[in-house]
N, C-alpha and C positions, 0 to 999 in steps of 0.2 A: 333220281336214277342217273348214273353216269352211263353213257352209251353213245349210240350213233343214230343218225338219221340216214337211211339208205334210200336213194331214189333210183328206181328202175324206169327205163324208157322203152316203150314198145308201140305198137299200132293196134288199132281195134281189130283188124282182121287176123292177127297172129293167134294161133291156137296151140294148146298142149293138152294131151289126153282128151281130145274131143270138146274142150272147153275154151272159151276166150281166154287168152293168156293172162290178161289183167284180172279177170275173175278168178282164175286158178290161183294166182298169187295171193289174192285176198283170202281165199279159202284155205290156202296153205298157212298163212299167218294165223288164222283162227285155229286150225288144226294143231299148230305148234305152240299155241298159247302165247304168241308174241304180244307185247304190250299195246301195239297199235299199228294200223295200216290205213292209208287213204288212197283212193283212186281219183285222179284228176284228169279230166278230158281237156286236151289242148286244142287250140284253133289251128295252129300252123307251126311247123318247125322243119329242120333238116338235120341229117345225121352224117355219118362218115361217107355215105354214098353221094353226098352233095346235092341230093334231089329234094325238092320241097314236098313235104307231106302235109296234107291239110284235110279239114272236114269240108266236104262239098255239100251243097244243098241237096242233091239227089242221092249221093252215095257217101257213107261215112267210113268205108273200109280202110282208107288211108289215113284216118284221123290219128294223130299222135296221142299217146296216153302215158301218164306218169303214175307210178305206184310208189308212195312213200311209206317207209316202215320205220318205226322207232324201236330200237333193240339194244339190249345190253351186249357186251362183248361176247359172252357165252352164247346168247341168242344168235348173234351174227355168225359165229362159227357153225352152229347147228343149221342155220338157214343156208349158208353157202355149201355145206356138206350135202344137204338135201338137194339143192339145185344141181350140184355135180352128179349125184346119183340119178336124178331125173333127166340128165343131159340137156338141161335148159340153157340156151345161150341168150343172154341179155346184156345190154349195156347198162351200167349203173355208176353212180357216184356216191 
C-alpha cells in the first residue's frame, strides 16, 4: 500500500465526547476501517508551550501519548474531514 503514517500527539488527560482522546482516535480508526493504528505512551516530552509533560509516579494525567495511523491518501482525506467535523484540535506530523 502506498500511503502515509500520521502521528498525533496528545496527553492522557485530554478528552473528546467523554472519552480519553487517544482512545477515541483508536475507536475512530476502527469505525472508519483504517488499515492500522497504534497508541504509544511516552515518558516525557514538550510541545509548543515549552513546558515539560511527563508521566509522574502518582499521577499520569500529564503523560504524553502518540497515536500512529497508517492510511492511504483517500483514508487521510476522510480522516481529516472527520476531525474537522468533530472540531478536534490535535498536533500531528
